[in-house]
C-alpha positions in Angstrom: -13.0 0.8 22.7 -11.5 1.9 19.8 -13.4 3.1 17.0 -12.7 4.7 13.2 -11.0 7.4 14.4 -8.1 5.2 15.4 -7.2 4.4 11.9 -5.2 7.3 10.3 -5.0 7.5 6.6 -2.4 9.3 4.7 -3.4 9.8 1.1 -0.5 11.2 -1.4 -1.6 13.4 -4.5 -0.6 12.1 -7.9 0.9 15.0 -9.9 0.8 14.9 -13.8 4.1 14.2 -15.3 7.3 11.5 -16.1 6.4 7.9 -14.9 8.3 7.0 -11.4 11.2 4.9 -12.0 13.1 2.6 -9.9 14.9 5.5 -7.8 11.7 7.2 -7.0 10.5 3.9 -5.6 13.2 3.2 -3.7 13.2 6.9 -2.3 9.2 6.5 -1.5 10.0 3.2 0.0 13.0 4.4 2.4 10.7 7.5 3.0 8.0 5.4 4.5 10.3 2.7 6.4 13.7 4.2 6.8 16.5 1.6 6.4 14.9 -1.5 7.9 15.3 -4.7 6.0 12.2 -6.2 4.3 11.1 -9.6 4.2 8.8 -11.3 1.4 5.2 -12.6 2.7 2.8 -12.1 5.4 0.4 -10.1 3.7 -2.8 -11.1 1.8 -3.4 -8.9 -1.3 -7.0 -9.1 -3.3 -7.0 -7.3 -6.4 -8.1 -7.9 -10.1 -5.7 -9.1 -12.5 -7.2 -6.6 -15.2 -8.8 -3.6 -14.1 -11.0 -1.9 -16.9 -10.6 1.9 -15.4 -7.3 2.6 -13.7 -9.1 5.4 -12.1 -10.8 3.2 -9.9 -8.9 -0.3 -9.1 -10.1 -2.0 -6.0 -7.7 -3.7 -3.7 -7.9 -5.0 -0.3 -4.8 -6.0 2.1 -5.0 -7.8 5.1 -1.8 -8.5 7.4 -2.8 -11.3 10.0 -2.0 -10.1 13.3 -3.2 -10.7 16.8 -3.4 -6.7 17.0 -2.4 -6.8 20.6 -0.4 -4.3 22.4 3.0 -6.4 21.9 2.0 -8.1 18.5 0.3 -5.7 16.0 0.6 -3.9 12.6 1.4 -0.2 12.9 1.1 0.5 9.3 0.2 -0.6 5.8 2.0 1.3 2.8 0.8 1.0 -0.9 3.1 1.9 -3.8 2.4 1.8 -7.4 5.5 1.2 -9.4 4.6 2.8 -12.7 2.6 5.9 -11.6 3.7 9.3 -12.0 4.8 9.2 -7.9 4.8 6.1 -6.6 3.3 6.4 -3.3 -0.6 5.9 -3.1 -1.4 5.9 0.4 -0.2 4.9 4.3 -2.5 3.6 6.7 -1.7 3.4 10.5 -3.1 1.0 13.2 -3.4 1.0 16.9 -3.3 -2.2 18.8 -6.6 -3.4 19.7 -8.6 -2.9 16.6 -10.1 -6.4 15.1 -7.9 -6.5 12.0 -5.2 -5.1 10.1 -7.2 -4.6 6.9 -7.7 -2.0 4.3 -10.1 -2.0 1.3 -9.9 1.3 -1.0 -10.0 2.1 -4.8 -6.6 3.4 -6.2 -5.4 5.3 -9.3 -3.1 3.6 -11.6 -1.4 5.0 -14.7 -0.7 1.6 -16.6 -0.4 -2.2 -16.1 2.0 -2.3 -13.2 2.7 -3.9 -10.0 1.6 -2.9 -6.7 3.7 -3.2 -3.9 2.4 -3.5 -0.3 4.7 -2.9 2.7 3.5 -3.8 6.3 5.4 -2.2 9.5 5.2 -4.7 12.6 5.5 -3.6 16.2 8.4 -5.7 16.6 10.4 -3.5 13.9 10.1 -6.0 11.0 8.6 -4.8 7.7 6.8 -7.4 5.3 6.3 -7.2 1.7 4.0 -8.6 -1.1 3.2 -7.5 -4.4 0.2 -7.7 -7.2 0.5 -7.4 -10.6 -2.5 -5.6 -12.2 -3.2 -4.9 -15.9 -5.0 -1.8 -16.8 -7.2 -1.6 -19.8 -7.7 2.5 -19.5 -5.1 4.6 -17.6 -6.3 6.5 -14.6 -3.6 9.0 -14.0 -2.6 10.7 -17.4 -4.7 12.2 -19.6 
């Protein structure tokens, strides 16, 4: 039986500085998944359209999968396209857990697109995004 220890979480610190650009986002994505092609769809994101406080934006990501030895989600990566650094977190999974799902709170500097990538055991990478408005930014002071 697999327990909570089977979910490995890597959080990325967000230093103060200039907002990330397209080059920084592309670099962060490629650092996470390498040169593999990315296909849209296959990921469900639940997040508010408008968050009052950018320091605590709730988000849930679910990737439908059998989670068997031969068909499972290996990782879910979150990126904020306008934060000082785009990488938010990476969550790693093992086969046999009940669901490939993550619920967390993230920090957003301003209204922006949150990009989610899911790495599958067959080598495919899926992508989805959510536009989230922010009343008060949570990264820069």
